[in-house]
C-alpha positions in Angstrom: 20.4 1.4 14.9 23.2 1.1 12.6 25.9 -1.7 12.1 29.3 -1.2 10.2 31.4 -4.3 9.5 35.0 -3.7 8.1 36.3 -7.3 8.2 36.3 -9.6 5.4 33.4 -12.1 5.7 32.6 -15.1 3.4 28.9 -15.7 2.4 27.9 -17.9 5.3 29.3 -15.6 7.7 27.6 -12.6 6.2 24.1 -14.4 6.3 24.7 -15.3 9.9 25.6 -11.8 10.8 22.4 -10.5 8.9 20.3 -13.1 11.1 22.0 -11.9 14.4 21.5 -8.3 13.7 17.8 -8.9 12.7 17.2 -10.8 15.8 18.4 -7.9 17.9 16.3 -5.6 15.7 13.2 -7.7 16.1 13.7 -7.8 20.2 13.6 -4.1 20.0 10.7 -4.0 17.8 8.7 -6.5 19.7 9.2 -4.2 23.0 7.5 -1.2 21.1 4.8 -2.9 18.9 1.6 -4.3 20.6 -0.6 -7.0 19.2 -2.3 -4.3 17.0 -1.3 -2.1 14.0 -1.8 1.7 14.1 -2.9 3.3 10.9 -3.1 7.1 10.0 -6.1 7.7 8.2 -6.8 10.2 5.2 -3.3 11.6 5.2 -3.7 13.0 1.8 -6.5 15.5 3.2 -6.4 18.5 5.5 -9.1 17.2 7.7 -11.3 19.7 9.6 -14.3 17.9 10.6 -15.1 13.9 11.1 -18.3 12.6 11.9 -18.1 9.4 14.0 -21.4 6.8 14.1 -21.4 3.6 15.8 -22.7 0.9 13.8 -22.5 -2.2 16.1 -21.6 -2.5 19.8 -20.5 0.2 22.2 -17.5 2.6 22.5 -16.0 4.9 24.9 -14.7 8.5 24.4 -11.9 9.6 26.8 -9.2 12.0 26.9 -6.2 12.7 29.3 -8.5 14.4 31.9 -12.0 13.6 32.9 -13.9 13.0 29.8 -15.5 9.7 29.8 -18.6 9.4 27.5 -20.4 6.2 26.2 -21.4 5.9 22.6 -23.9 3.1 21.7 -25.4 1.7 18.5 -26.4 4.8 16.1 -24.7 7.5 18.4 -22.8 10.1 16.7 -19.9 12.2 17.6 -18.9 15.3 15.7 -15.3 16.1 16.0 -13.7 19.9 14.6 -10.6 21.3 14.6 -10.2 24.4 16.3 -6.5 25.9 16.2 -4.7 23.4 18.3 -7.9 21.9 20.0 -10.7 19.6 19.1 -14.4 20.6 19.6 -16.5 17.8 20.2 -20.4 17.5 19.9 -22.9 14.5 20.1 -26.3 14.7 19.1 -27.5 16.3 22.6 -24.9 18.5 23.6 -21.4 20.0 23.4 -18.6 17.9 24.9 -16.1 20.6 25.4 -12.9 21.4 23.8 -9.8 19.2 24.1 -6.4 18.6 23.0 -6.9 15.0 21.8 -9.3 12.2 22.5 -9.7 8.3 22.3 -12.8 6.4 21.0 -12.1 2.9 22.3 -14.1 -0.6 22.5 -13.6 -3.8 24.6 -14.9 -5.8 21.5 -12.4 -5.8 18.3 -15.5 -6.7 16.3 -17.7 -3.8 17.1 -17.8 -1.4 14.1 -17.8 2.5 13.7 -18.4 4.5 10.7 -15.9 7.7 9.7 -17.6 10.3 7.5 -15.3 13.3 6.5 -17.6 16.5 6.5 -14.7 18.8 5.8 -13.5 18.0 3.2 -16.3 15.9 2.0 -15.3 12.2 1.4 -17.0 8.8 1.4 -18.0 7.2 4.6 -15.6 4.3 5.6 -16.2 1.6 8.2 -13.7 0.2 10.7 -13.0 -2.3 13.4 -10.9 -1.2 16.4 -10.1 1.7 18.3 -9.5 5.5 17.3 -7.4 8.6 18.4 -7.7 11.9 17.4 -5.1 14.7 17.7 -3.7 17.8 16.4 -0.2 17.9 15.2 2.4 20.7 15.4 1.1 22.1 12.0 -2.7 22.3 13.5 -3.4 19.3 11.3 -6.0 17.1 12.6 -4.6 13.4 12.7 -7.1 10.4 12.9 -5.6 6.9 13.7 -7.4 3.2 13.8 -5.8 0.5 15.8 -6.9 -2.9 14.6 -5.7 -6.6 14.7 -3.1 -7.2 11.9 -5.4 -9.5 10.4 -8.4 -7.1 10.1 -5.9 -4.5 8.7 -4.6 -7.2 6.0 -8.1 -8.0 5.1 -8.9 -4.2 4.5 -6.0 -3.8 2.5 -6.6 -6.7 0.3 -10.2 -5.7 -0.6 -9.2 -2.2 -1.3 -6.0 -3.1 -3.3 -7.7 -6.1 -5.3 -11.4 -5.9 -5.2 -14.0 -8.6 -4.5 -14.1 -10.6 -7.4 -11.0 -12.9 -7.1 -10.5 -16.6 -5.9 -9.3 -17.7 -2.7 -5.8 -18.7 -4.0 -5.1 -15.3 -5.3 -6.5 -13.8 -1.9 -4.1 -16.0 -0.2 -1.3 -14.9 -2.4 -2.1 -11.3 -1.8 -2.6 -11.8 2.1 1.1 -13.0 2.0 2.4 -10.3 -0.2 0.6 -7.5 1.9 1.8 -9.2 5.2 5.3 -9.1 4.0 5.0 -5.6 3.0 3.7 -4.0 6.1 6.2 -6.0 8.3 8.9 -4.6 6.2 7.5 -0.8 7.0 6.5 -0.8 10.5 8.5 2.6 11.0 7.6 4.3 8.2 5.6 7.0 10.0 7.1 6.7 13.4 7.7 10.5 13.5 3.9 10.9 13.1 3.0 8.5 16.1 1.4 6.0 13.9 3.0 2.9 11.8 1.6 3.3 8.6 -0.7 5.3 6.4 -3.8 4.1 4.4 -2.7 5.5 1.1 -0.7 4.2 -1.6 2.5 5.4 0.1 2.2 2.6 2.3 -0.9 0.1 1.3 -4.4 1.3 0.3 -6.7 0.7 3.4 -10.5 1.7 3.7 -11.4 -0.2 6.8 -13.6 -3.3 6.3 -15.7 -3.8 3.2 -18.7 -5.8 1.6 -16.6 -9.0 1.1 -14.6 -8.9 4.4 -15.4 -12.4 5.4 -13.9 -14.6 2.5 -10.9 -12.3 2.5 -10.2 -12.6 6.1 -10.4 -16.2 5.7 -7.5 -16.2 3.3 -5.8 -14.3 5.8 -6.4 -16.5 8.5 -5.3 -19.5 6.4 -2.1 -18.1 5.5 -1.6 -16.9 8.9 2.2 -16.2 10.0 3.4 -16.9 6.2 5.8 -14.3 4.7 8.3 -14.1 1.9 12.2 -13.9 2.5 15.0 -13.8 -0.1 17.9 -16.1 -0.4 19.8 -13.9 2.1 16.7 -14.8 4.8 15.5 -11.1 4.8 11.9 -10.0 4.3 11.4 -8.7 0.6 10.1 -5.7 -0.5 6.7 -7.3 -1.9 6.0 -5.1 -4.6 2.9 -5.5 -6.8 0.8 -3.6 -9.5 -2.5 -3.9 -11.5 -1.2 -5.4 -14.8 2.3 -6.0 -16.3 1.5 -5.5 -19.9 2.9 -8.9 -20.6 6.4 -8.2 -19.1 7.2 -7.2 -15.6 10.3 -5.0 -14.8 13.4 -5.2 -13.1 13.5 -3.3 -9.9 16.6 -1.1 -10.9 14.8 0.1 -14.0 12.2 1.7 -11.9 13.7 2.9 -8.7 17.2 2.4 -9.4 17.7 -0.1 -6.7 18.7 -3.8 -7.5 16.8 -6.3 -5.8 17.7 -9.9 -6.6 14.0 -11.1 -6.4 12.5 -8.2 -8.5 13.4 -9.4 -11.8 11.6 -8.8 -15.1 10.0 -11.7 -16.9 7.7 -12.4 -19.6 3.9 -12.7 -18.2 1.8 -14.8 -20.5 -1.4 -14.4 -18.1 -2.0 -10.5 -18.7 -4.2 -10.6 -21.8 -7.9 -10.0 -21.7 -8.1 -7.8 -18.7 -9.3 -4.5 -17.6 -6.0 -2.9 -17.9 -4.1 -5.1 -20.7 -4.4 -2.5 -23.6 -5.1 1.2 -23.6 -4.9 4.2 -25.9 -4.5 7.6 -25.0 -4.6 10.5 -27.6 -3.2 14.3 -27.4 -2.7 16.8 -29.6 0.7 17.5 -31.3 0.7 21.1 -29.7 0.7 19.4 -26.2 3.5 17.1 -27.1 5.5 20.0 -28.3 4.9 21.9 -25.3 5.9 19.0 -23.0 8.9 18.7 -25.1 9.8 22.3 -24.6 9.2 22.1 -20.9 11.8 19.3 -21.1 14.1 21.5 -22.7 14.4 19.2 -25.7 14.5 20.2 -29.5 11.1 20.5 -31.1 12.2 21.7 -34.7 12.2 18.3 -36.2 8.6 16.6 -35.7 9.2 13.9 -38.4 10.8 11.2 -36.2 8.2 10.6 -33.6 7.5 7.2 -33.9 8.5 4.8 -31.1 7.7 1.1 -30.8 8.6 -0.8 -27.5 8.7 -4.2 -28.1 10.6 -5.1 -24.8 10.6 -2.8 -21.6 13.1 0.1 -21.6 13.5 3.3 -19.8 14.3 5.9 -22.4 12.5 7.1 -25.7 15.2 8.5 -28.0 13.8 11.4 -30.0 16.3 13.0 -32.6 19.2 11.3 -30.5 17.8 13.1 -27.3 16.8 10.7 -24.3 13.5 11.3 -22.6 12.8 9.1 -19.5 9.4 7.0 -20.2 8.3 7.8 -16.5 8.6 11.4 -17.4 6.1 10.9 -20.2 3.9 8.7 -18.2 3.6 11.4 -15.3 3.2 14.6 -17.5 0.3 12.9 -19.6 -1.0 10.4 -16.7 -0.7 7.2 -18.6 -1.3 4.0 -16.8 2.4 2.5 -17.4 5.5 3.1 -19.2 5.0 0.2 -21.5 3.7 2.1 -24.6 4.5 3.1 -28.1 4.0 6.6 -29.7 2.9 7.2 -33.2 1.9 10.6 -35.2 -1.4 10.8 -37.1 -2.1 14.1 -38.7 -2.0 16.8 -35.9 -2.3 13.9 -33.0 0.1 11.9 -31.0 -1.2 8.3 -30.1 -0.1 6.3 -27.3 -0.7 2.7 -27.5 0.0 1.0 -24.0 -0.1 -2.3 -22.4 -0.4 -2.5 -18.3 -1.2 -0.4 -15.5 1.3 0.5 -12.9 5.1 0.4 -12.2 5.6 -3.2 -13.4 7.6 -4.5 -10.7 6.7 -7.8 -8.7 3.5 -9.5 -9.0 0.9 -8.4 -11.5 -2.6 -8.5 -9.9 -4.8 -9.2 -12.9 -2.5 -12.0 -14.1 -2.3 -13.5 -10.6 -6.1 -13.7 -10.4 -5.9 -15.4 -13.9 -3.4 -17.8 -12.6 -5.8 -18.6 -9.8 -8.6 -18.8 -12.4 -6.5 -21.6 -13.9 -6.0 -23.7 -10.8 -2.5 -22.5 -9.8 -1.9 -22.4 -6.0 -1.0 -19.4 -4.0 2.4 -20.8 -3.7 2.8 -21.0 -7.5 1.4 -17.5 -8.1 4.3 -15.8 -5.6 7.2 -18.2 -6.8 6.1 -17.1 -10.6 6.5 -13.3 -10.1 9.3 -13.2 -7.4 12.6 -14.8 -8.1 14.9 -17.1 -5.8 12.5 -16.5 -2.8 11.0 -18.7 -0.2 7.8 -18.6 1.6 8.2 -19.4 5.3 6.1 -19.8 8.4 7.2 -17.2 10.9 5.9 -19.5 13.9 8.7 -21.9 12.8 11.4 -19.1 12.5 12.4 -17.9 15.8 14.3 -14.8 14.5 11.2 -13.5 12.7 8.4 -14.6 15.0 8.4 -11.8 17.4 7.4 -9.2 14.7 4.4 -11.0 13.9 1.7 -9.5 16.1 -1.3 -11.5 14.6 -2.7 -13.0 17.6 -5.4 -10.8 19.4 -4.5 -9.9 23.1 -5.8 -12.4 25.5 
């Protein structure tokens, strides 16, 4: 749905119009989105065989026809892609060849593990229901449908680990909730809403510290972040700022008023605060040649980055720091360069794109007694944390209650 306005509007009229448009969109969304969220699993891999094993409770395997098989504790199901079909086996017999199947449970707290056997990947455990299909490219697609709160708890653990304090988890819960609600249509063409990779948010089902993290999700239920125009923000985050966060336009070419670079005094003495990478001078020369840059003058290599910048000027030739980071797999673009004999040394700070919340700094703020509100307001500029249930025009988008 697209709106185009040609009449001149003042700021109040513009904001009123935005809220009106968003209300219409949310009504449409509410008709199409259920109480749960549907996640595409293992999207970076070409799946051929999956092994499902019931960890707790019972499940039912069904398809569009007459398939109806019960799975109880410790039961196993093997699903293998055969062209445009799925071949099913349990531990006792072959269950036929089907176009698609669903694995469902009546209790959202029942647990299922999935072990990709081809390719071989780590086993992960999930709540909720599953659907396995074959897409038009003969690719197996597996999805997991869970209540939003369970999804958020899984994302927080995958993105943040298990050693943080409650105030940090609350901040991360609000950020992850805001992010997913802003991207519910991202994989619409693939018949699910979001994926489980960094393209959306990393999700690996439930983990070892699910309870405390789920508590933080529940204690911030309904809370999200809006900008000064009343719109949900793009709630970007990264591992460590290196002492200075970045403006959004310096990384993604899009200016966002709430993603402003600022000094970060909490970044020091963490895992990703400082790092060093050394390469050979030949590797550096090969990179410059690949970028079609002059390599004849090898003396003016030293580069000191005191403040975040986008370019490194080598002999008056600009090089995007993001290109250097990508080629040499560096942790961030916040680095300096020096030459030592036949080696090039990158001395860097931070990990990630540097935009928005720095996770290690936010954890440090929580250790110093800061509240989740203080953490969020420190990293995002001119924003507001709202309670969706007190905001009619956004409430329809919040599927956090389980079906009755």
